[in-house]
VEXDREN-2710 file (C-alpha; in Angstrom, 1 decimal):
% VEXDREN-2710
k/r/px/py/pz
1/MET/-24.2/-25.3/-47.4
2/SER/-25.6/-27.9/-45.0
3/ASP/-26.0/-27.2/-41.3
4/SER/-23.3/-29.8/-40.4
5/LYS/-20.7/-28.0/-42.7
6/ALA/-21.6/-24.6/-41.3
7/ALA/-21.2/-26.0/-37.7
8/ALA/-17.8/-27.5/-38.6
9/LEU/-16.5/-24.3/-40.1
10/LYS/-17.7/-22.3/-37.1
11/LYS/-16.0/-24.8/-34.8
12/ASN/-12.8/-24.7/-36.7
13/LYS/-12.9/-20.8/-36.7
14/PHE/-13.5/-20.8/-33.0
15/SER/-10.7/-23.3/-32.5
16/ASP/-8.3/-21.1/-34.5
17/ASP/-9.3/-18.0/-32.7
18/THR/-8.8/-19.7/-29.4
19/LYS/-5.3/-20.9/-30.4
20/VAL/-4.3/-17.4/-31.4
21/GLY/-5.7/-16.0/-28.1
22/TYR/-3.8/-18.5/-26.0
23/LEU/-0.6/-17.8/-28.1
24/LEU/-0.9/-14.1/-27.4
25/LEU/-1.7/-14.8/-23.7
26/ALA/1.2/-17.2/-23.4
27/PRO/3.9/-14.8/-22.1
28/TRP/1.7/-13.4/-19.4
29/LEU/0.4/-16.8/-18.5
30/PHE/3.9/-18.3/-18.3
31/GLY/5.0/-15.5/-16.0
32/PHE/1.9/-15.7/-13.9
33/ILE/2.2/-19.5/-13.4
34/PHE/6.0/-19.7/-12.7
35/MET/6.4/-16.3/-11.0
36/TYR/3.3/-16.3/-8.8
37/VAL/1.3/-19.5/-8.7
38/VAL/4.3/-21.9/-8.3
39/PRO/6.1/-19.7/-5.7
40/ALA/2.9/-19.2/-3.8
41/ALA/2.2/-23.0/-3.7
42/MET/5.8/-23.6/-2.5
43/SER/5.4/-20.9/0.2
44/ILE/2.2/-22.6/1.5
45/TYR/4.0/-25.9/1.7
46/TYR/7.1/-24.4/3.4
47/SER/4.9/-22.7/6.0
48/PHE/4.1/-26.1/7.4
49/THR/7.8/-27.1/7.6
50/ASP/11.0/-26.4/9.5
51/TYR/13.2/-25.1/6.7
52/ASN/16.5/-23.2/6.9
53/LEU/17.6/-23.2/3.2
54/LEU/20.6/-25.4/4.1
55/SER/18.8/-28.7/4.7
56/ALA/15.7/-30.4/3.5
57/PRO/12.5/-29.1/4.9
58/GLN/11.0/-31.1/7.8
59/TRP/7.2/-31.3/8.0
60/VAL/6.0/-29.9/11.3
61/GLY/2.3/-29.3/10.5
62/LEU/0.7/-26.3/12.2
63/GLN/3.6/-25.8/14.7
64/ASN/4.8/-22.6/13.0
65/TYR/1.4/-21.0/13.2
66/ILE/0.9/-22.2/16.8
67/THR/4.2/-20.7/17.8
68/ILE/3.4/-17.4/16.1
69/PHE/0.1/-17.0/17.9
70/THR/1.1/-18.3/21.3
71/ALA/4.8/-17.7/22.0
72/ASP/6.1/-15.1/19.6
73/LYS/6.1/-11.7/21.3
74/MET/7.9/-10.1/18.4
75/PHE/5.1/-11.1/16.1
76/ARG/2.6/-9.1/18.3
77/LYS/5.0/-6.2/18.5
78/ALA/5.5/-6.0/14.8
79/LEU/1.8/-6.4/14.1
80/GLY/1.0/-3.6/16.6
81/VAL/3.5/-1.3/15.0
82/THR/2.2/-2.0/11.5
83/PHE/-1.4/-1.4/12.6
84/LEU/-0.4/1.9/14.2
85/TYR/1.4/2.9/11.1
86/VAL/-1.5/2.0/8.8
87/PHE/-4.2/3.7/10.9
88/ILE/-2.2/6.9/11.1
89/MET/-0.6/7.1/7.7
90/VAL/-3.5/6.1/5.5
91/PRO/-6.0/8.7/6.6
92/LEU/-3.4/11.4/6.6
93/ARG/-2.2/10.5/3.1
94/LEU/-5.7/10.3/1.7
95/ALA/-6.7/13.7/3.3
96/PHE/-3.6/15.4/2.0
97/ALA/-3.9/13.9/-1.4
98/LEU/-7.5/15.0/-1.7
99/PHE/-6.6/18.5/-0.5
100/VAL/-3.9/18.9/-3.2
101/ALA/-6.1/17.3/-5.8
102/ASN/-8.7/20.0/-5.1
103/LEU/-6.0/22.7/-5.5
104/LEU/-4.9/21.2/-8.8
105/ASN/-8.4/20.7/-10.2
106/LYS/-8.3/24.2/-11.8
107/LYS/-7.6/25.5/-15.2
108/HIS/-4.4/27.6/-14.9
109/MET/-1.3/28.0/-17.0
110/GLY/1.4/25.5/-15.9
111/MET/-1.0/23.3/-14.0
112/ALA/0.3/20.2/-15.8
113/PHE/3.8/21.0/-14.5
114/TYR/2.6/21.2/-10.9
115/ARG/0.7/17.9/-11.2
116/VAL/3.9/16.2/-12.3
117/LEU/5.9/17.9/-9.6
118/TYR/3.5/16.7/-6.9
119/TYR/3.6/13.2/-8.3
120/ILE/7.4/12.8/-8.2
121/PRO/7.5/11.8/-4.4
122/SER/5.4/8.8/-5.2
123/ILE/7.9/7.7/-7.9
124/VAL/11.0/8.1/-5.8
125/GLY/9.6/8.0/-2.3
126/GLY/10.0/4.3/-1.6
127/SER/13.5/4.1/-3.0
128/ILE/16.6/3.4/-1.0
129/ALA/18.2/6.7/-1.9
130/VAL/15.3/8.8/-0.5
131/SER/15.2/6.7/2.7
132/VAL/18.8/7.5/3.2
133/VAL/18.1/11.2/2.7
134/TRP/15.2/11.0/5.1
135/LYS/17.6/9.4/7.7
136/GLN/20.1/12.2/7.2
137/VAL/17.5/14.8/7.7
138/PHE/16.0/13.4/10.9
139/GLY/18.9/11.4/12.3
140/ASN/21.2/12.2/15.3
141/LYS/23.5/14.4/13.1
142/GLY/20.9/15.3/10.6
143/VAL/19.7/18.6/9.2
144/LEU/16.9/19.0/11.7
145/MET/19.1/18.4/14.8
146/SER/21.7/20.9/13.4
147/LEU/19.0/23.5/12.8
148/LEU/17.6/23.1/16.3
149/SER/21.1/23.4/17.7
150/ALA/21.7/26.5/15.7
151/LEU/18.6/28.0/17.2
152/GLY/19.8/27.1/20.7
153/ILE/17.4/24.2/21.2
154/GLU/19.4/21.3/22.3
155/GLN/17.9/17.8/22.1
156/LYS/19.2/14.7/23.7
157/TYR/17.8/12.4/21.1
158/SER/16.8/12.9/17.5
159/LEU/13.3/12.2/16.3
160/LEU/14.6/8.9/14.9
161/GLY/16.5/8.1/18.1
162/ASN/13.4/8.5/20.3
163/PRO/11.1/5.4/20.5
164/LYS/8.1/7.7/21.0
165/THR/8.7/9.7/17.8
166/ALA/10.6/7.4/15.4
167/LEU/7.5/5.8/13.9
168/TYR/6.0/9.2/13.2
169/VAL/9.0/10.0/11.0
170/ILE/8.3/6.9/9.0
171/VAL/4.6/7.9/8.9
172/LEU/5.6/11.4/7.6
173/MET/7.5/9.8/4.8
174/GLY/4.5/7.7/3.9
175/VAL/2.2/10.8/3.8
176/TRP/4.8/12.5/1.6
177/GLN/4.3/9.8/-1.0
178/PHE/0.7/11.0/-1.8
179/GLY/1.1/11.5/-5.6
180/SER/-0.6/8.4/-6.8
181/CYS/-3.6/9.0/-4.5
182/MET/-3.7/12.6/-5.7
183/LEU/-3.9/11.6/-9.3
184/VAL/-6.8/9.2/-8.7
185/PHE/-8.6/11.8/-6.7
186/LEU/-8.0/14.4/-9.5
187/SER/-9.5/12.0/-12.0
188/GLY/-12.5/11.5/-9.8
189/LEU/-13.0/15.2/-9.3
190/LYS/-13.0/15.8/-13.1
191/GLN/-15.9/13.3/-13.4
192/ILE/-18.2/15.4/-11.2
193/PRO/-20.4/17.6/-13.5
194/ASN/-19.9/21.4/-13.0
195/SER/-23.7/21.8/-13.3
196/LEU/-24.1/20.4/-9.8
197/TYR/-21.9/23.2/-8.4
198/GLU/-23.6/25.8/-10.5
199/SER/-27.0/24.7/-9.2
200/ALA/-25.8/24.7/-5.6
201/SER/-24.3/28.2/-6.0
202/LEU/-27.6/29.5/-7.3
203/ASP/-29.3/28.0/-4.2
204/GLY/-26.8/29.9/-2.0
205/ALA/-24.6/26.9/-0.9
206/SER/-21.1/27.9/0.3
207/LYS/-17.9/26.3/-1.0
208/LEU/-17.7/24.2/2.2
209/GLN/-21.3/23.0/1.8
210/GLN/-20.7/22.2/-1.8
211/PHE/-17.7/20.1/-0.8
212/TRP/-19.5/18.1/1.8
213/LYS/-22.9/17.7/0.0
214/ILE/-21.6/17.3/-3.6
215/THR/-17.9/16.5/-3.8
216/MET/-17.6/14.0/-1.0
217/PRO/-20.7/11.9/-1.9
218/MET/-19.7/11.8/-5.6
219/LEU/-16.1/11.0/-4.7
220/THR/-16.9/8.1/-2.4
221/PRO/-16.1/5.3/-5.0
222/THR/-12.7/6.9/-5.6
223/ILE/-12.1/7.2/-1.9
224/PHE/-13.0/3.5/-1.5
225/PHE/-10.6/2.5/-4.2
226/ASN/-7.8/4.6/-2.7
227/LEU/-8.5/3.4/0.8
228/ILE/-8.1/-0.3/-0.2
229/GLN/-5.0/0.4/-2.2
230/GLN/-3.3/2.4/0.6
231/ILE/-4.2/-0.1/3.3
232/ILE/-2.6/-2.9/1.3
233/ASN/0.5/-0.8/0.6
234/GLY/0.6/0.3/4.3
235/PHE/0.7/-3.3/5.6
236/ARG/3.5/-4.0/3.1
237/VAL/5.8/-1.2/4.3
238/PHE/9.4/-2.3/4.5
239/THR/12.0/-0.1/2.8
240/GLU/11.4/2.9/5.1
241/SER/11.7/1.0/8.4
242/TYR/14.6/-1.1/7.1
243/VAL/16.8/1.6/5.8
244/ILE/16.0/4.5/8.1
245/THR/15.8/2.8/11.5
246/ASN/16.2/-0.9/10.9
247/GLY/13.3/-1.5/13.2
248/GLY/14.8/0.6/16.1
249/PRO/15.0/2.2/18.5
250/MET/13.7/-0.5/20.8
251/ASN/11.7/-2.1/18.0
252/SER/9.5/0.9/17.8
253/THR/9.5/0.9/14.0
254/LEU/9.7/-2.9/13.6
255/THR/7.1/-3.4/10.9
256/TYR/5.6/-6.7/10.0
257/VAL/7.4/-7.2/6.7
258/LEU/10.7/-6.2/8.3
259/TYR/10.2/-8.9/11.0
260/LEU/9.3/-11.4/8.3
261/TYR/12.5/-10.5/6.4
262/ARG/14.6/-10.9/9.5
263/SER/13.0/-14.3/10.2
264/ALA/13.8/-15.4/6.7
265/PHE/17.2/-13.9/5.8
266/ALA/18.8/-13.1/9.2
267/ASN/17.6/-16.2/11.2
268/PHE/17.1/-18.5/8.2
269/HIS/13.7/-19.6/9.5
270/MET/12.2/-19.8/6.0
271/GLY/9.3/-22.0/7.0
272/TYR/8.5/-19.7/9.9
273/SER/8.7/-16.6/7.6
274/CYS/6.4/-18.3/5.1
275/ALA/3.8/-18.8/7.8
276/LEU/4.2/-15.1/8.7
277/ALA/3.7/-14.2/5.1
278/TRP/0.4/-16.1/4.8
279/ILE/-0.9/-14.7/8.0
280/LEU/-0.3/-11.2/6.5
281/VAL/-2.1/-12.3/3.3
282/ALA/-5.0/-13.5/5.4
283/LEU/-5.1/-10.3/7.4
284/ILE/-5.2/-8.1/4.3
285/GLY/-7.8/-10.3/2.8
286/VAL/-10.0/-10.0/5.9
287/MET/-9.7/-6.3/6.0
288/THR/-10.5/-6.0/2.3
289/VAL/-13.6/-8.1/2.8
290/ILE/-14.7/-5.9/5.7
291/LEU/-14.3/-2.8/3.6
292/PHE/-16.2/-4.3/0.7
293/LYS/-19.0/-5.2/3.1
294/SER/-19.1/-1.7/4.6
295/GLN/-19.3/0.1/1.3
296/LYS/-23.1/-0.3/1.2
297/SER/-23.4/2.2/4.0
298/TRP/-21.1/5.0/2.8
299/VAL/-20.1/4.5/-0.9
300/HIS/-22.5/6.1/-3.4
301/TYR/-22.5/4.8/-6.9
302/GLU/-24.2/6.6/-9.8
303/GLY/-26.6/3.7/-10.5
END
């Protein structure tokens, strides 16, 4: 067979394989383009317009962004609440998840059942139903207030009715949803060789020393992954603040996405809300880049 024929057959085979590959990829590619790329492009365009869903969008350029950064006090309030939520909730969730993962990283009968049991809050934790239950527990006539009253401790306001404590109830619910972090930590713990702990024990290292000198350094890539995931999820918090407090009292739980939602579907400022959305995307992107830049100083990879 001549070189030209061999090249032609190879080209035809490559072409057929490529066609099959694109055919198999088509459902995902179709969904990605029409469910993500096209809406994102439309959102970018609308962020430069005055659009209320009822009339044609009017081009206003950077006016939405200028108004957000210079005249919108609620934007600064919502951003501050969200930052506070993230900076309190994320470390607590990671710490608690790592603590539980260490407890479950043992070989005992029924351990698989306990792992599933601890993962359940992450499955149902962000649902409307659980948020309603959380409201009933910590609300003005909730279980906690009734229990305190039965003990003779009268409170004028519930934890959800007090602007100083309402956000911490939302944080508590976020920490309660630690199951996904716990499973990732558990997977990371299982990758650490037992020989390291055996050698450390022979050298007289205590359990606490083994944790800080072996477990934590070996687990830093897992911590880094969980940290990024939880920060992104934290900035996107919505259901809890919407259902439990609706941003109150006195906007103390007005998260960024809830404010974005109000701008879009309560005030019908769709162009303005699109600008808010892209500011959030940029903010998350900047924080992710900062974390990736910082990993050189604290994340230890095996290589």
